[in-house]
N, C-alpha and C positions, 0 to 999 in steps of 0.2 A: 369649330364647334368641338371641344375640349375632348379628346380618345378617350373613351371607358377604360377603367381601372376596375383590376380585379377583389374585387374586398375580401374574399373566403373560397376555400379550398374545401370539397369537400369529397373521400372517397367512401365509396357504395361496393363493398362484392355484392354480387351480380351474376347470372346464369351465362354459360358460355352458349353457341346457337349447336352444339352435336357433344360428342364424344372425346380424349384423345387415348389414344391407343399405344401402348408401348410396341413399337416395332421390333426389336430386339428376339421382344417374347413371342410372336407372331412366325417373324421366320425362324427362330427352333422348332418351332412342329405346335405352338399352344391351341389345343381344338374349341370349337366354340361351345359353348355352353349353353343355347337358346341364340339369345343376341350378347351375352356377355360369350368374355372365354374361363376357361378352367386352369390353375397353374398359379407360378408365381411370378412377378413382372421380374422382367432383367436389369431394366435401367433404371438408374437413380432417380428417385423423385415418384417414380407412379407406385400407388397403394396397391393397385390391381392391374391385369392387364390392360381391361376397357375401363375407361374412368368417367364421370360427367367430367364435361370443361368448366374449370370457372372461370371468372372475369371480374373485370372491377370499373367501375365506373366515375371516371376523374369529373365529377361536378367543380366549375366555378361558377361562382353565385359576382355577377357583377355590380358598379358601385349604382346602379341606378336599377337596380332588382332584379333585371332579366337574370336570365341562366342559362348555359350550353355546359356542354358534357359530350367527353369522345369515351369509348371502353377499352382496358386492357385486357386484351385479349392471346392468345398463344396459338399456335394451327398442331392438326391432328395425332402429328408424329413428333412428336416437342421430343429434345434430346437426341435425337435420330442426324445423325449427316451433320453433326458439325454442329446442329442448333443449341438455343437455349434451353435448359431445361425446362419439364411441366413447369406450368403457371401453378404458383399459389397465391390465391388473393388474399392470405392472410399477410405473407410477406407483401408484396404488392402495395399494399394500404400503406406500412408501415413506411416503404420506401416513398409514395406519393407524400406521403404528409412528414415525412423526417427529414426531405430531401428538395421535394417539389414547394410545396405550399408556402416555405420563409421565402424563394427564391420568386414565387410567385406572389407574392401580397402586396401590396399595390401597385402591379404591373402595367402600363397604358398597355389598350391591345390594338394596337395599330400597326404592327411589323410581324406578321404570323413569324418569317424566314427568319429571323432574329432572334424571336422569342422559342421559338422550337429549337434550333440550334445551339441556344443557351443548354436548355436542358435537356438535349442530348448528348450534349460533353460532363455532366456530370457525371461523379466519381461516386461509388462507395469504396468501402475496406476492398474488399474483394474485386475491382472496376466497375467498368460502367454497370448502370442501372438495368433489369432483362429488357429484351427486346419489348415485350410485350406492355411495360411499363412505360415508357418513351414510344410507343407508339401510339398509347391511347390517352399520353398526357399533351402530345403533339393534334389529336381532333379536334380536343376539347380547346385548343388557344387555335385552331387551325377556324375555329366554330362562331367563336370569340373574336376573333378580326373580320366574321365575316357581318357577323352583328354590326358591330361598331361603325364598318365599312356601307352597309345596308348596302350588300352585294351578297349572291352566293358561293359557299364557298368556291366552285369552281372558277369562278370571276376573280377572285382572290389569287387562287392558286395561275391561274393563264396571265393575270398582270406583273405577279410581284416575278415570275420567272419569265417574261416576254414571250409566252410559249405562242402565241398568234393565234391558239386553238379555237376552231368556230361553235366550240362547245354545243354539240350534235352530241346525240347517243350513240356508243360503240357497241360491235357485237356483241351478247353474252351469251358466256359461255357455260352451260348446266351441268353439276355433276349430278352421278345416278350412285352412288354408292355402289355393295353388293347388290340391292335390285336393278340391276343394268337391265332386265326387260321390261319389267314394267313403267318404271323412271324414263326409258326410252322412248315406250309410246308414248309419255305426260310430253318432252319435248317436243316430238313428232306436231302431235295435236296442237298446240302452245306453238308454235312455229319458230322453236329457239334456233339461232344463228351458228352454234357451234356447240356440237355437241358427242360422245355421251356421256366421259370419264371412264365410267366403267371400274374402275377400282380394283385394277388386276394386278393386284399385291401378292401372291403367292404364284409358285410354278404350279401348283395343283387348277388355279384360276385359268392359267391361260394355257395349261397343258404341257405334257413333257417334253414334243417336239412342238409347242407354239398350236397345236391344233385346234385346242379352245377358243382360243382369241382370234384364229382366223375364222373358225364356224363363228362365233357369234357377229363379225363383221359380213359375211355372207349375208345371215339374218337381218341385221340393220340395213344392210343396203335395199333389201327386197321390203324390208317393211316398210322404210320412208317410200316407197315406190306407190306402196300399199293405203299408210294414213295422209301423206303430206294434206296439206289444209289447201293450197293452191299447186296447181300445176308449177307456177315458175321457182317452185318451193327448194331451195338446194343448199342444206346447211354442209359447214363445212365438219369434217369428223376431225376427231382429237378426242385419244385414248391414255391413261395413264396407266401405265404399267409397271410400275416402282422395278425397274430394275432383274426384273423377271424375265425378258429375252436373253440379255445374260447370263442369267443362272439356268437356263434350260438349253443353253448352245456352250454350257463350261466356259463362258469367256470369252469363246472363239470369235471377232469381233467381225471375221468377214461372212461367219456364216448368218450371224446376226445381220449384216445389211443384208443378205440374201432374202431372208424371211421377210424382213421391213420391206423389201422393195415388192417384195410380192403380194405383204398384205396390200399395198398403194394397189398393185393389179388389180384384186377381186375389188376394192371398194371403187374404182370406176364408173361411174363418173365425177364422184367424189372427191374434194382432194381430205388428203389422211394425213395429220398429224400426232407423232407418236412423242410424250413425254417419258421421259427419265428412262432409257431402253436396256441401258448398264449399269452400275453401280461397282466403279472402283477403289472405293475404299478412302477415297482423301480429296481433297478439292485439286491439288497437281497430278493426282492420276485421272479426278474424272474429267479433265480440261482435258490432259490427253487423248479420252478415249473417248470421248465425243468428239474432237478433231479428227479421230485418223476415222469414226466411225461415217462422220456425213465427210468427209472424202471419200469412201467406200460406196455411199451412194451414189454421190455424183459420178464416179465412175463408172455405177449402172445406170445412168443415165434416169434414177430413181424422183420424182415428185415427192417423196415421202418427206415431210419437215421435220427436224430432229429440236424437240424441245427439253431444255437443262430448269433443272428444281433443286433436284438435292446435291448438295456440295454448294451450292448457288446463296447463298445467303447475307451476305452485304455488299455493299454499292463498290465497294472492292475486290470481291467474287465475282458481279456483273464482268466490271472494267477487264478480270482476266479472264473470263468466260469468250466475252468480245471482240480484244486484243487477238486469241488464236484462233478466231474463227470457228470456234467450237460449238455454232446453235444458229437455228434457223430462227426461234421461237426461245426466247426469255421468259420463262416465269418469276416473273417480281412477287415474290411471295409477301405481303404486305405486311403480316407482322412481322417476320425474322430481319426487315428491312433495321426495325426501331422507330424511330420520327419519321413523321412521314416524309420529310425534307428525304430524305434517305429512297424511298419507294419515288417521289418527284424525278430526282436526280438521277435513277436508274435510269427508269421509263424513258427520260429525254434521249441520256446517252445511247439506251438502244435502238430507239427510233432514227438517231443521228447517224447512227452505224448503219442503217438502212436494215435493219433487220426487224421483227413483229414485237413489238413491246406488250408480252400481256400483263394485267394490271388483275394479280390472282387471290390469291390466302390459304383461307383452309373453312372448311366445313362446321370449325369448332365458334366459326366467329359470331359476333351481334349483333342484331337491324341496327345496330348506330355506325358502324366500324364498317357493314356493310354501304350504308347509303353517305359516309364520308368519302370513302373511297370511291364510289363511282362518282363523286366529283373530281376526285385526282383522275380518275384515266379519261374522263371527259377533256379535263385541262390539259392533257398531254396527248390526249390524242390516240389511247394505246388503242392498240391491233385487236382487244377484246377485253372483256373483264368478267370475272365470278360472277356468279350467281350466288350467292353466302346469303345467310348463313345456313347452314343443315344440310343437308341432302336429300330429300323432300321434294324436288326440286320447283313446286309450286310456289313456296315462299319465298327461295330466293331468288328465284325470276321474277316474282309481284316486287319484291322488297328494290333490286338493282334497277330494275327498268322502269318500276314508276319514279323513280327520284331523276332517274335522268332523265325521264319524258317532263318533268317541272321544271326542273332545271334550264332544258333546253328551250322550255316554252317563256320561261322567265329571262334569258339570256336575248330569245328574239323581242321582248316586247322593249327590252330597254335600249337595244340598239334600232327598232324602232320609232323610237320614243326621245333618241338623244340626236 
């Protein structure tokens, strides 16, 4: 049977799943004004310190009349830590129609890796297209190739990359946002695998000497014991600190290590992972700082796992962090990797190195990007996958969890009938 071909490409502006924030302005002391922030943005591309996330659907109309799509989306803290600027759906639309559509017209959708690789290499006048554009286009291509093959997207990735994955659901990590108490309750009651995120993005949030975060974790441990849905429920704890421990302790990595080791002890019997405890200001400095901090934790006999995120944006960045031994867990932040080919290769690289491969992303993503990356997480046997979009817990846990459950059932049925 001849492969399906692309008859038309549409580019449709849609909504992102949450809001983008100007991290530089927030770090500089911007004050909350209700849900918004008062003041002037500092990062280029922002119209306000907090603004609705934009997105763009790349819609592929195939020659049999069927349709598949993917969503171009960025991350919450766009333009920070070496990332691409905040996404403009209007500019993304022009790029898709001007650069991608002519190359896709008439293309057979029978080889995801080759098609996505071609688009990921497209250059405009000022370099590669925005990572969000490459991300959304690759989602659409993966979905179209899966339709052509009459397989799930997870099966396509597993087979094209020979991952050998069993295609079973992977642990889900939910994110609380700043409503960290109420949302933690939701996670515990729902039996979420990894929690709570916490969004400890300012020194004010963690406390001048970290006492705020320590108190929150004490509360969380007690709350799990109080609300857990069944006696054997034992979630992994994972907090995102946005470099604030490093700020609180003046960049003293030995003091930060002491602090993190203490957090690990008070979280017992639960395992603790801490994301981005220091921000060294550049990729190379971040690698050196994280490698030193990881060694300091090891010298203390601490089981706290160090999660890298900021300054680890590309496949080359992931390779460098892994080679330097600068992480226990690598947050492969899917919109930052551009094409899904980069995400897949990064997850497999991290897993091959014996580290934990976190298939992550951002609250700003859409239901579609969340569904597609759930397939990728299963196909690459990620150690955990982010519940997205949004930070309301319920929607993200449902979207990602349900997609994995359906996919696993279909893959199992295929194995049973083979």
